[in-house]
VEXDREN-2710 file (C-alpha; in Angstrom, 1 decimal):
% VEXDREN-2710
k/r/px/py/pz
1/MET/114.3/107.7/19.4
2/ASP/112.9/104.3/18.3
3/LEU/112.0/103.3/14.8
4/ALA/108.3/103.0/14.1
5/LEU/107.0/99.4/14.3
6/ASP/105.0/97.8/11.6
7/PHE/101.3/97.5/12.2
8/GLY/98.3/96.5/10.2
9/LEU/95.9/99.2/8.9
10/SER/92.8/97.2/9.9
11/LYS/92.5/99.5/12.9
12/VAL/91.8/103.1/11.9
13/ASP/92.7/104.5/15.3
14/ASN/96.4/103.3/15.0
15/LEU/97.0/105.4/11.9
16/LEU/94.9/108.3/13.3
17/LYS/97.1/108.3/16.4
18/ARG/100.2/108.6/14.2
19/PHE/98.7/111.5/12.2
20/GLU/97.9/113.3/15.4
21/GLU/101.3/112.6/17.0
22/ILE/103.0/114.0/13.9
23/HIS/100.8/117.1/13.9
24/ASN/101.3/117.8/17.6
25/TYR/105.1/117.3/17.3
26/ILE/105.4/119.8/14.4
27/TYR/103.0/122.3/16.0
28/ALA/105.0/122.2/19.3
29/ASN/108.5/122.3/17.9
30/ASP/108.5/124.3/14.7
31/GLY/106.3/127.4/15.5
32/LEU/104.0/126.8/12.6
33/SER/100.3/127.6/12.8
34/THR/97.7/124.8/12.7
35/GLN/97.1/125.4/9.0
36/GLN/100.8/125.6/8.2
37/THR/101.4/122.3/10.1
38/LEU/98.6/120.6/8.2
39/GLU/100.0/121.8/4.9
40/GLU/103.5/120.4/5.7
41/ILE/101.9/117.0/6.7
42/ILE/100.2/116.9/3.3
43/LYS/103.5/117.5/1.5
44/ILE/105.1/114.6/3.3
45/LEU/102.2/112.3/2.5
46/PHE/102.5/113.1/-1.2
47/ILE/106.2/112.4/-1.0
48/LYS/105.5/109.1/0.7
49/ILE/103.0/108.1/-2.0
50/SER/105.3/109.2/-4.8
51/ASP/108.1/107.1/-3.3
52/GLU/105.9/104.1/-3.1
53/ASN/104.5/104.5/-6.7
54/ASN/108.0/104.8/-8.1
55/ARG/109.4/102.1/-5.9
56/HIS/112.4/104.2/-4.9
57/ASN/112.2/103.0/-1.3
58/LEU/114.0/106.2/-0.2
59/PHE/111.3/107.4/2.2
60/ILE/113.2/106.2/5.2
61/ILE/115.3/107.4/8.1
62/LYS/118.1/105.1/9.4
63/SER/118.9/104.5/13.0
64/GLU/122.2/106.4/12.8
65/GLU/120.5/109.3/11.1
66/LEU/118.0/109.5/13.9
67/ILE/120.8/109.5/16.4
68/HIS/122.6/112.2/14.5
69/LEU/119.5/114.3/14.2
70/LYS/118.9/114.1/17.9
71/GLN/122.5/115.1/18.7
72/SER/123.1/117.9/16.1
73/ASN/119.7/118.7/14.6
74/SER/121.1/117.9/11.2
75/SER/121.6/114.9/8.9
76/LEU/122.8/115.9/5.4
77/ASP/122.2/112.5/3.7
78/PHE/118.7/112.2/5.1
79/LEU/117.7/115.8/4.3
80/SER/119.1/115.6/0.8
81/ARG/117.3/112.3/0.2
82/ILE/113.9/113.7/1.2
83/ASN/114.3/117.0/-0.7
84/ASN/115.2/115.0/-3.8
85/LEU/112.1/113.0/-3.4
86/PHE/110.1/116.2/-3.1
87/GLU/111.5/117.4/-6.4
88/ILE/110.3/114.2/-8.0
89/THR/106.9/114.5/-6.2
90/LYS/106.4/118.1/-7.5
91/LYS/106.9/116.9/-11.1
92/GLU/104.5/114.0/-10.6
93/PHE/101.8/116.1/-9.0
94/LYS/102.5/119.4/-10.8
95/GLU/98.8/120.3/-10.7
96/VAL/99.0/120.7/-6.9
97/PHE/102.5/121.9/-6.3
98/ASP/104.5/124.9/-7.6
99/PRO/108.1/124.3/-8.8
100/ASP/109.4/126.6/-6.0
101/ASP/107.5/124.9/-3.1
102/LYS/109.7/123.9/-0.2
103/ILE/109.5/121.7/2.8
104/ARG/109.3/124.1/5.8
105/LEU/109.8/121.6/8.6
106/SER/112.9/121.6/10.8
107/ALA/115.3/118.6/10.3
108/THR/114.1/117.0/13.6
109/SER/110.4/117.4/12.8
110/LEU/111.0/115.9/9.3
111/GLY/112.9/113.0/10.8
112/PHE/110.1/112.4/13.4
113/THR/107.5/112.5/10.6
114/VAL/109.3/110.1/8.3
115/ASN/110.0/107.8/11.2
116/LYS/106.3/107.6/12.0
117/LEU/105.2/106.9/8.4
118/GLN/108.1/104.9/6.9
119/THR/106.7/101.4/7.6
120/ILE/103.2/102.2/6.5
121/SER/102.0/101.6/2.9
122/LEU/99.8/104.5/1.8
123/SER/99.6/103.3/-1.8
124/ASP/98.1/99.9/-0.9
125/SER/94.5/100.2/-2.2
126/SER/93.4/97.0/-0.4
127/SER/92.6/98.8/2.8
128/ASP/90.2/101.7/3.3
129/ALA/91.5/102.4/6.8
130/LYS/94.0/105.0/5.5
131/GLY/91.3/107.2/4.0
132/LEU/89.1/106.9/7.1
133/ALA/91.9/107.7/9.5
134/PHE/92.9/110.7/7.4
135/GLN/89.3/111.9/7.3
136/LYS/89.0/111.7/11.1
137/PHE/92.3/113.5/11.5
138/LEU/91.0/116.3/9.1
139/GLU/87.7/116.6/11.0
140/HIS/89.6/117.6/14.1
141/GLN/91.7/120.1/12.2
142/GLU/88.7/121.5/10.3
143/LYS/87.0/122.4/13.6
144/GLY/90.2/123.8/14.9
145/GLY/90.0/126.9/12.7
146/ARG/89.8/126.0/9.0
147/GLY/86.0/125.4/8.9
148/GLN/85.5/128.1/6.1
149/PHE/86.5/125.4/3.6
150/PHE/84.4/122.5/5.0
151/THR/80.8/121.2/5.2
152/PRO/79.5/119.1/8.1
153/GLU/79.5/115.4/7.2
154/PRO/75.8/114.9/8.0
155/VAL/74.9/117.6/5.5
156/ILE/77.3/116.1/2.9
157/ASN/75.8/112.6/3.3
158/PHE/72.3/113.9/3.2
159/CYS/72.9/115.7/-0.1
160/VAL/74.3/112.6/-1.7
161/GLU/71.4/110.5/-0.4
162/ILE/68.9/112.9/-2.0
163/ILE/70.8/113.1/-5.3
164/GLN/71.3/109.3/-5.4
165/PRO/74.2/109.1/-7.9
166/LYS/74.6/106.2/-10.3
167/PRO/77.7/104.3/-11.5
168/ASP/77.6/105.7/-15.0
169/GLU/77.2/109.4/-13.9
170/ILE/80.0/112.0/-13.8
171/ILE/80.2/114.1/-10.7
172/ILE/81.9/117.4/-10.0
173/ASP/82.2/119.8/-7.1
174/PRO/83.4/123.2/-8.4
175/ALA/84.2/124.4/-4.9
176/CYS/85.4/121.1/-3.6
177/GLY/87.3/122.2/-0.5
178/SER/88.7/119.0/1.1
179/GLY/86.6/116.8/-1.2
180/GLY/83.9/115.8/1.3
181/PHE/81.1/115.6/-1.3
182/LEU/83.2/113.6/-3.7
183/ILE/84.3/111.1/-1.0
184/SER/80.7/110.7/0.2
185/ALA/79.4/110.1/-3.3
186/LEU/82.1/107.5/-3.8
187/ASN/81.2/105.8/-0.5
188/TYR/77.4/105.9/-1.4
189/LEU/78.1/104.2/-4.8
190/SER/80.4/101.6/-3.1
191/ARG/77.6/100.7/-0.7
192/THR/74.8/100.8/-3.3
193/TYR/76.7/99.0/-6.1
194/PRO/79.1/96.5/-4.4
195/ASN/80.8/95.7/-7.7
196/LEU/81.8/99.3/-8.4
197/LEU/85.5/99.6/-9.3
198/ARG/86.6/102.5/-7.0
199/GLU/89.9/103.2/-8.8
200/GLY/88.1/103.4/-12.2
201/PHE/85.3/105.5/-10.8
202/ILE/87.7/108.0/-9.2
203/THR/89.8/108.3/-12.3
204/ASN/86.9/108.7/-14.8
205/ASN/83.8/110.0/-12.9
206/ILE/84.9/112.2/-10.1
207/PHE/86.1/115.8/-10.6
208/GLY/86.8/118.6/-8.2
209/VAL/87.9/122.2/-8.4
210/ASP/89.1/124.6/-5.7
211/ILE/90.7/128.0/-5.9
212/ASN/92.9/127.3/-2.8
213/LYS/96.0/125.2/-3.6
214/SER/96.4/123.9/-0.1
215/ILE/92.9/122.8/0.1
216/ALA/93.0/121.2/-3.3
217/ARG/96.0/119.2/-2.1
218/ILE/93.9/117.8/0.8
219/ALA/91.2/116.7/-1.6
220/LYS/93.7/115.1/-3.9
221/MET/95.3/113.3/-0.9
222/LYS/91.9/112.0/0.3
223/LEU/91.2/110.4/-3.0
224/LEU/94.7/109.0/-3.3
225/LEU/94.3/107.3/0.1
226/GLU/90.9/105.9/-1.0
227/ALA/92.5/104.4/-4.0
228/ASN/95.9/105.1/-5.4
229/CYS/94.9/106.3/-8.8
230/GLN/94.6/109.5/-10.9
231/ALA/92.4/112.0/-9.1
232/ASN/90.9/114.8/-11.1
233/ILE/91.3/117.6/-8.6
234/HIS/92.3/121.0/-10.1
235/CYS/93.4/124.2/-8.5
236/THR/91.8/127.1/-10.3
237/ASN/88.9/129.6/-10.0
238/SER/85.7/127.9/-11.1
239/LEU/84.2/131.4/-11.9
240/ASP/86.8/132.2/-14.6
241/ASP/86.1/131.8/-18.3
242/LEU/83.9/128.8/-18.9
243/ASP/85.8/127.5/-21.9
244/GLU/89.1/127.6/-20.0
245/ILE/87.6/125.9/-17.0
246/LYS/86.2/123.1/-19.2
247/LEU/89.7/122.7/-20.8
248/ILE/91.4/122.5/-17.4
249/ILE/88.9/119.9/-16.1
250/ALA/89.0/117.8/-19.3
251/ASN/92.8/117.8/-19.4
252/GLY/93.9/114.1/-19.1
253/SER/90.3/112.9/-18.6
254/LYS/89.1/109.8/-20.5
255/LYS/85.5/111.0/-20.3
256/ASN/83.8/113.3/-22.7
257/ILE/82.5/116.2/-20.6
258/THR/81.8/118.6/-23.3
259/ASP/78.0/118.1/-22.8
260/GLY/78.4/118.7/-19.1
261/PHE/78.2/116.8/-15.9
262/ASP/75.4/114.6/-14.5
263/ILE/75.7/115.7/-10.9
264/ILE/77.1/118.7/-9.0
265/LEU/77.3/118.6/-5.3
266/THR/78.7/121.8/-3.7
267/ASN/78.9/124.3/-0.9
268/PRO/80.4/127.4/-2.5
269/PRO/82.1/130.0/-0.3
270/PHE/79.7/132.6/1.1
271/GLY/79.4/135.2/3.8
272/SER/82.9/136.5/4.5
273/ASN/84.6/136.7/1.1
274/GLY/83.2/140.0/-0.1
275/LYS/81.6/140.7/-3.4
276/ILE/83.0/140.1/-6.9
277/THR/83.5/143.5/-8.6
278/ASN/85.8/142.4/-11.5
279/THR/83.9/143.6/-14.6
280/LYS/85.5/141.1/-16.9
281/MET/84.2/138.2/-14.7
282/LEU/80.8/139.8/-14.1
283/SER/80.3/140.3/-17.8
284/GLN/80.4/136.5/-18.4
285/TYR/77.3/136.0/-16.3
286/ASP/73.6/136.8/-16.7
287/LEU/73.6/137.2/-12.9
288/GLY/76.5/139.6/-13.1
289/HIS/74.2/142.1/-14.5
290/LYS/71.4/144.2/-13.0
291/TRP/67.9/143.0/-13.4
292/ILE/64.7/145.0/-13.5
293/SER/61.1/144.0/-12.8
294/SER/58.7/144.1/-15.7
295/ASP/55.1/142.7/-15.8
296/ASN/55.6/140.3/-12.9
297/GLN/58.8/139.0/-14.5
298/TYR/62.5/140.1/-14.4
299/VAL/64.6/141.2/-17.3
300/LYS/68.4/141.3/-17.5
301/THR/69.8/144.8/-18.3
302/LYS/73.0/145.6/-20.1
303/THR/74.3/147.3/-16.9
304/LEU/76.8/145.3/-14.8
305/SER/76.2/144.9/-11.1
306/ASN/78.4/147.0/-8.8
307/GLY/79.3/143.8/-7.0
308/ILE/77.8/140.4/-6.6
309/ALA/78.2/137.7/-4.0
310/ALA/80.4/134.8/-5.3
311/GLU/77.8/132.1/-4.5
312/ILE/75.2/133.8/-6.8
313/LEU/77.6/133.4/-9.7
314/PHE/78.3/129.9/-8.6
315/ILE/74.6/129.1/-9.1
316/GLU/74.8/130.1/-12.7
317/ARG/78.2/128.4/-13.2
318/CYS/76.8/125.2/-11.8
319/LEU/73.9/125.3/-14.3
320/GLN/76.4/126.0/-17.1
321/LEU/78.4/122.9/-16.1
322/LEU/75.4/120.6/-15.9
323/LYS/74.2/118.6/-18.9
324/GLU/70.5/118.8/-19.6
325/GLY/68.7/116.8/-17.0
326/GLY/71.7/116.9/-14.7
327/ARG/71.1/117.4/-11.0
328/LEU/72.5/119.9/-8.5
329/ALA/72.7/120.1/-4.7
330/ILE/74.0/123.5/-3.5
331/VAL/74.1/124.9/0.0
332/LEU/73.2/128.6/0.2
333/PRO/72.4/131.3/2.8
334/ASN/68.7/131.6/3.6
335/GLY/68.6/135.1/2.3
336/HIS/68.9/133.7/-1.3
337/PHE/65.7/131.8/-0.7
338/GLU/63.6/134.7/0.8
339/ASN/65.1/138.2/0.5
340/PRO/62.9/140.5/-1.8
341/SER/66.0/142.0/-3.3
342/LEU/67.0/138.6/-4.7
343/GLU/63.7/137.7/-6.3
344/TYR/65.3/138.2/-9.7
345/LEU/67.8/135.3/-8.7
346/ARG/64.9/133.0/-7.9
347/PHE/63.2/134.0/-11.2
348/TYR/66.4/133.1/-13.1
349/ILE/66.6/129.7/-11.4
350/LYS/63.0/128.9/-12.3
351/GLN/63.7/129.8/-15.9
352/LYS/66.8/127.5/-16.1
353/ALA/65.9/124.5/-13.9
354/LYS/63.3/122.3/-12.4
355/LEU/63.0/122.7/-8.6
356/ILE/63.4/119.2/-7.0
357/ALA/63.7/119.9/-3.2
358/ILE/64.4/122.7/-0.7
359/ILE/65.7/121.7/2.7
360/ASN/66.0/124.2/5.6
361/LEU/69.0/123.6/8.0
362/PRO/69.1/124.7/11.6
363/GLN/71.0/127.7/13.0
364/GLU/73.7/125.5/14.6
365/THR/74.6/123.6/11.4
366/PHE/77.8/125.5/10.6
367/ILE/78.7/126.9/14.0
368/PRO/81.3/124.1/14.7
369/TYR/82.9/125.1/11.4
370/GLY/83.1/128.9/12.1
371/THR/79.9/130.5/11.0
372/GLY/76.3/130.9/12.3
373/VAL/74.8/131.8/9.0
374/LYS/71.5/130.1/8.5
375/THR/71.4/128.0/5.4
376/SER/69.2/125.8/3.2
377/ILE/70.0/123.3/0.5
378/LEU/68.6/123.8/-3.0
379/PHE/68.2/120.7/-5.2
380/LEU/67.7/121.4/-9.0
381/GLU/67.5/119.6/-12.3
382/LYS/68.7/121.5/-15.3
383/ASP/65.9/122.3/-17.7
384/THR/66.9/125.1/-20.0
385/ASP/63.7/124.9/-22.1
386/ASN/61.6/125.0/-19.0
387/LYS/58.8/123.2/-20.6
388/LYS/57.4/121.3/-17.6
389/THR/55.7/123.5/-15.0
390/GLU/53.3/121.1/-13.5
391/TYR/55.1/119.1/-10.9
392/PRO/55.5/118.8/-7.1
393/ILE/58.4/120.2/-5.1
394/PHE/59.6/118.6/-1.9
395/PHE/60.2/120.7/1.2
396/GLY/62.0/119.5/4.4
397/LYS/63.2/121.1/7.6
398/ILE/66.1/119.7/9.7
399/THR/65.7/120.5/13.3
400/LYS/68.2/118.1/14.9
401/PRO/71.5/117.8/13.1
402/GLY/72.8/115.3/15.7
403/TYR/75.4/117.6/17.3
404/GLN/75.5/120.7/19.4
405/GLY/76.0/124.2/18.0
406/ASN/79.3/124.6/19.8
407/LYS/82.9/124.9/18.7
408/ASN/83.4/121.1/18.9
409/GLY/80.1/120.0/17.4
410/THR/79.5/117.7/20.4
411/PRO/77.4/114.7/19.3
412/ILE/73.9/114.5/20.7
413/TYR/72.5/110.9/21.2
414/LYS/69.0/109.6/21.3
415/LYS/67.6/108.7/24.7
416/ASP/64.5/106.7/25.7
417/ASN/61.8/107.9/28.1
418/TYR/64.0/106.8/31.0
419/GLY/67.0/108.8/29.9
420/ALA/69.0/105.7/28.7
421/LEU/70.9/105.8/25.4
422/VAL/69.1/104.3/22.4
423/LYS/71.5/101.9/20.5
424/ASP/71.5/100.2/17.1
425/GLU/71.8/96.4/16.6
426/CYS/75.5/96.6/17.0
427/GLY/75.3/98.3/20.3
428/ASN/76.4/101.8/19.1
429/PRO/74.5/104.8/20.4
430/LEU/72.2/106.5/17.8
431/LEU/72.6/110.2/17.0
432/ASP/69.6/112.3/17.7
433/GLU/69.0/113.6/14.2
434/ASP/66.3/113.9/11.7
435/PHE/68.2/113.8/8.4
436/THR/67.3/110.1/8.2
437/GLN/63.5/110.8/8.5
438/VAL/63.6/113.5/5.8
439/ILE/65.5/111.2/3.5
440/LYS/62.9/108.5/4.1
441/ASP/60.1/111.0/3.4
442/TYR/61.8/112.2/0.2
443/LYS/62.1/108.6/-1.1
444/ALA/58.4/108.2/-0.4
445/PHE/57.7/111.4/-2.3
446/GLN/59.7/110.1/-5.2
447/GLN/57.6/107.0/-5.3
448/LYS/54.5/109.1/-5.0
449/VAL/53.7/107.3/-1.7
450/PRO/52.0/109.4/1.1
451/PHE/54.4/110.5/3.8
452/ASP/53.5/111.9/7.2
453/SER/56.1/114.0/9.0
454/SER/55.9/117.2/10.9
455/ASN/59.0/118.5/9.0
456/THR/58.2/117.6/5.4
457/PHE/55.6/118.5/2.8
458/SER/55.2/119.1/-0.9
459/ILE/53.5/121.7/-3.0
460/LYS/52.9/122.2/-6.7
461/TYR/55.2/124.3/-8.8
462/LYS/52.4/126.7/-9.7
463/GLU/52.1/127.6/-5.9
464/ILE/55.7/128.9/-5.8
465/ASN/55.7/132.6/-6.0
466/GLY/58.8/134.8/-5.5
467/ARG/60.2/132.9/-2.5
468/PHE/61.8/129.5/-2.0
469/ASP/61.9/129.3/1.8
470/TYR/60.5/126.4/3.8
471/ASP/58.7/128.5/6.5
472/PHE/56.8/130.6/3.9
473/TYR/55.2/127.5/2.4
474/SER/54.8/125.4/5.6
475/PRO/51.3/123.9/5.9
476/GLU/50.6/125.9/9.0
477/ASN/51.2/129.2/7.3
478/ARG/49.5/128.2/4.1
479/GLU/46.4/127.3/6.2
480/ILE/46.4/130.8/7.8
481/ILE/46.5/132.5/4.4
482/SER/43.9/130.1/3.0
483/ASN/41.5/130.8/5.9
484/LEU/41.9/134.5/5.6
485/GLU/41.4/134.5/1.9
486/GLY/38.3/132.5/2.3
487/LYS/36.8/135.1/4.6
488/ASN/36.1/138.8/4.2
489/SER/39.7/140.0/4.3
490/LYS/41.5/142.9/2.8
491/ARG/45.2/143.7/2.5
492/LEU/46.8/146.1/4.9
493/GLY/47.9/148.3/2.0
494/GLU/44.2/148.8/1.1
495/LEU/43.2/149.9/4.6
496/ALA/45.9/152.4/5.4
497/ASP/48.7/154.4/3.8
498/ILE/52.2/153.1/4.7
499/ILE/54.4/156.1/5.2
500/LYS/58.1/155.7/4.3
501/VAL/59.2/159.2/3.4
502/LYS/62.0/160.7/5.6
503/SER/61.1/163.7/7.7
504/LYS/62.4/167.1/6.4
505/LYS/63.5/167.9/9.9
506/LEU/66.4/165.5/9.4
507/ASN/67.8/168.0/6.8
508/ILE/68.6/170.5/9.7
509/PRO/71.7/169.2/11.5
510/ASP/71.5/171.4/14.6
511/LYS/67.7/171.0/15.1
512/ILE/66.8/169.3/18.4
513/VAL/64.3/166.5/17.9
514/ASP/62.7/163.7/20.0
515/TYR/63.5/160.2/18.8
516/VAL/61.6/156.9/19.3
517/GLU/63.3/153.5/19.0
518/LEU/61.8/150.0/19.0
519/SER/62.7/149.5/22.6
520/ASP/60.6/152.6/23.6
521/ILE/57.3/150.7/23.1
522/ASN/55.3/148.9/25.8
523/THR/54.3/146.0/23.6
524/HIS/51.4/145.0/26.0
525/SER/49.6/148.3/26.1
526/PHE/50.4/149.7/22.5
527/GLU/52.0/152.8/24.1
528/ILE/55.1/154.8/23.4
529/ILE/56.7/155.0/26.9
530/ASN/60.0/156.7/26.2
531/SER/62.0/158.9/23.8
532/THR/65.3/160.7/23.7
533/SER/66.1/164.3/22.7
534/SER/69.2/165.1/20.6
535/GLN/70.4/167.2/17.7
536/VAL/69.7/165.8/14.2
537/HIS/73.4/165.2/13.5
538/GLU/73.7/163.1/16.6
539/LEU/70.8/160.8/15.6
540/PRO/71.6/157.3/14.3
541/SER/71.2/156.9/10.5
542/ARG/68.1/154.8/11.0
543/ALA/66.2/157.9/12.3
544/SER/63.5/158.4/9.6
545/TYR/59.8/159.1/9.9
546/GLU/57.9/162.0/11.5
547/LEU/54.9/161.0/13.7
548/LYS/51.5/162.5/13.8
549/SER/48.8/162.0/16.5
550/GLY/46.6/159.1/15.5
551/ASP/49.2/157.2/13.6
552/ILE/49.9/153.6/14.3
553/ILE/53.5/152.5/14.2
554/THR/54.4/148.8/13.9
555/ALA/57.8/147.1/13.8
556/VAL/59.2/145.7/10.6
557/ALA/62.7/144.8/11.8
558/GLY/64.3/143.1/14.8
559/ASN/64.3/139.6/16.4
560/SER/60.9/140.3/18.0
561/ILE/58.9/140.9/14.9
562/GLY/56.1/138.3/14.6
563/THR/56.4/137.3/18.2
564/ARG/54.4/138.2/21.3
565/LYS/56.9/141.0/21.9
566/HIS/56.2/142.6/18.5
567/ALA/56.2/146.3/18.9
568/THR/53.1/148.2/17.9
569/ALA/51.8/151.6/19.3
570/LEU/49.2/154.3/18.8
571/VAL/50.7/157.7/18.6
572/THR/49.1/160.2/21.0
573/ASP/49.2/164.0/21.1
574/GLU/52.3/164.2/23.2
575/PHE/54.4/162.4/20.5
576/GLU/53.2/164.6/17.7
577/GLY/56.3/165.6/15.6
578/PHE/58.6/163.0/17.1
579/ILE/61.0/161.1/14.8
580/CYS/61.0/157.3/14.8
581/THR/63.4/154.6/13.6
582/ASN/63.0/153.0/10.2
583/GLY/62.6/149.8/12.2
584/PHE/58.9/150.9/12.3
585/ARG/56.5/151.6/9.5
586/VAL/54.0/154.4/10.1
587/LEU/50.3/153.8/9.1
588/ARG/48.1/156.8/8.4
589/ASN/44.8/157.8/6.6
590/PHE/42.9/154.7/7.7
591/LYS/39.9/153.2/5.8
592/ILE/39.0/151.2/8.8
593/ASP/38.7/152.0/12.5
594/PRO/42.3/152.4/13.7
595/TYR/41.4/150.9/17.2
596/TYR/40.2/147.7/15.5
597/LEU/43.4/147.6/13.5
598/LEU/45.3/148.1/16.7
599/TYR/43.5/145.0/18.1
600/PHE/44.3/143.0/15.0
601/PHE/48.0/143.8/15.3
602/LYS/48.0/141.8/18.6
603/SER/46.2/138.8/17.1
604/ASP/47.8/135.5/16.2
605/SER/46.6/136.0/12.6
606/PHE/48.8/139.2/12.2
607/LEU/51.8/137.9/14.1
608/LYS/52.0/134.6/12.2
609/GLN/51.8/136.4/8.9
610/ILE/54.6/138.8/10.0
611/TYR/56.7/135.8/11.1
612/MET/56.0/134.0/7.8
613/TYR/57.2/137.1/5.8
614/ARG/60.3/137.6/7.9
615/THR/63.6/137.5/6.0
616/GLY/67.2/137.9/7.0
617/ALA/69.2/135.9/9.4
618/ALA/71.2/138.6/11.3
619/ILE/68.4/141.1/11.7
620/PRO/65.0/139.7/10.6
621/ASN/62.9/142.2/8.6
622/VAL/59.7/142.4/6.6
623/SER/59.6/144.2/3.3
624/ASP/57.1/147.1/2.6
625/SER/55.6/144.9/-0.1
626/ASP/55.0/142.0/2.3
627/LEU/53.7/144.3/5.0
628/SER/51.2/145.8/2.5
629/ASN/50.0/142.3/1.6
630/ILE/49.2/141.3/5.2
631/LEU/45.6/140.0/5.2
632/VAL/43.3/141.7/7.7
633/ASN/40.1/139.9/8.7
634/ILE/37.2/142.3/8.3
635/PRO/34.2/141.2/10.5
636/ASP/30.7/142.7/10.3
637/PRO/30.4/146.4/11.3
638/GLU/28.9/145.7/14.7
639/THR/31.8/143.5/15.7
640/ILE/34.3/146.1/14.5
641/LYS/32.4/148.8/16.5
642/SER/32.3/146.6/19.6
643/VAL/36.0/145.8/19.4
644/SER/37.0/149.4/18.7
645/GLU/35.0/150.8/21.6
646/LYS/36.6/148.4/24.0
647/MET/40.1/149.1/22.7
648/LYS/39.5/152.8/22.8
649/SER/38.1/152.6/26.3
650/ALA/41.0/150.6/27.6
651/PHE/43.5/152.9/25.9
652/ASN/41.8/156.0/27.4
653/LEU/41.8/154.4/30.9
654/ARG/45.5/153.8/30.7
655/GLN/46.1/157.4/29.6
656/GLU/43.9/158.7/32.4
657/SER/45.6/156.5/34.9
658/LYS/49.0/157.9/33.7
659/LYS/47.7/161.5/34.1
660/GLN/46.4/160.8/37.6
661/ILE/49.7/159.4/38.8
662/GLU/51.6/162.3/37.2
663/SER/49.3/164.8/39.0
664/ILE/50.4/163.6/42.4
665/ASN/52.7/166.3/43.7
666/LEU/54.0/165.2/47.1
667/VAL/57.4/166.4/48.3
668/PHE/59.3/164.0/50.6
669/ALA/61.9/165.6/52.9
END
């Protein structure tokens, strides 16, 4: 085995190649998982930096040691030397290593790794190639199965561009993962303020916290490779006691952070980590309690929640960590922006902060990183007194992230009308993305300059009701509502009773009933065309409502609601007494001709309102409150009568046609 040759760090790919060679060798020879392999590489990099800092010059493997390793898979002097260095490293970086941590590599893999790195200076802060090479190496590993800890780089950079940090501001990410937001903020400031002293800024102005020690090590290593200086990355639970968290963060810092931080950039864990049920932790938070509605407001009760998603507590913790006027960018699931059950959360946010911007991200954003959860970014400014309520809020929608929604996040590049790649002034292909345009529009919004984009708009704070989602406030949907409100319209809840009481038949387990599902509707003809018979105890739990002849049923759940395939049907005599799924709502006791209402349910006006009110990413649904608030255009009586007669005639013709076909009784031998 040959000793590694010296090489300059001006070429990122050289060091990247070495990182990948080391990873592949360990992975192939030591039987470690991808995650375990990466953890061991991080340990070795820390040992290397510690050796350079202390000028021990012991991070080496001699030619004879390499030969001995190859022959006997052992070299006592070499192993003893590196293990002793690791003991020194653990003391130097005690915030990221436990005293009993061990190197888990085989002797040959350790020798291979040291050989590949021994002639490279990692502590030399004159080159930024180290950090960039390590970042590229991590990107590959993140997409290979550790994406739950990471945020796509375009999203990170976008958040930083919107927040626009300044050199005197203190930044923290309380769920920092591998430190992506912190590195992006550092790079933004280096570009924007060329005289920025990176070492001083990292030491004094950048802070990160993560509950996972292995991930905290990665963030620490990233900053060490950017500039070999003190990096304030702490391994602890950001949701623990606030005073303790502040003490941990302030430990060793030269900055006074008692008043809070200027900027928080974060993507807290969500989706797969379950709910927090620890009563001691929940009791620290307003949002750890149950809230009740009162006079169009929400009031915190003394009762603790049975369990709360971690990211909800993170919102409150971020606001606690910010100083007055401090700014927050936080990535959250779309449900937090739209679900009726979380309206109390949005009420709380409005009481504690000024809404700056809300940016909707496409479905594919996080797919390369292991999840298809739809998300949006919330930008806030802490305003505890909540005095200013007359201001505009910026909304944006990203439709093209610049990569495919596949495992690898394959880049998508812009092409001209002839299919040729569009390139920049340096000849590099341009990604097909619209983050850049939304940033441009936001900066125009800041300057109070008109901006014209199909994916951005602004509205006044007073126009925000109980929802924060982009689609609800989009100009197209607002125009629909405005037009209907300007005409003779009434809310659906005023025109019919919405039945949502479970049938008493469902209390008799052995009773045989007929059951109607969403798929049993012919969406073109408003007819129930199928049903299934079974005993009550065999029915799915969603079986709910008993039908009466003359009822109208319309879908409130499923991917088709609000589209041309939206399921609506008139209940005829033959379906009297049937049970339907709770994916429908039953309308009864009409104060308008039901055949006119049936026609309205097929109109663009109805479907667009339903689509606007949709919430939920996995199974979209519309709440009873929103269904009740659907605006129904009420034309003059003659028009209603004409439409109703035509609808009734067409429906009767279909029913008669069905009877005629069923009356044919030919027997074929």
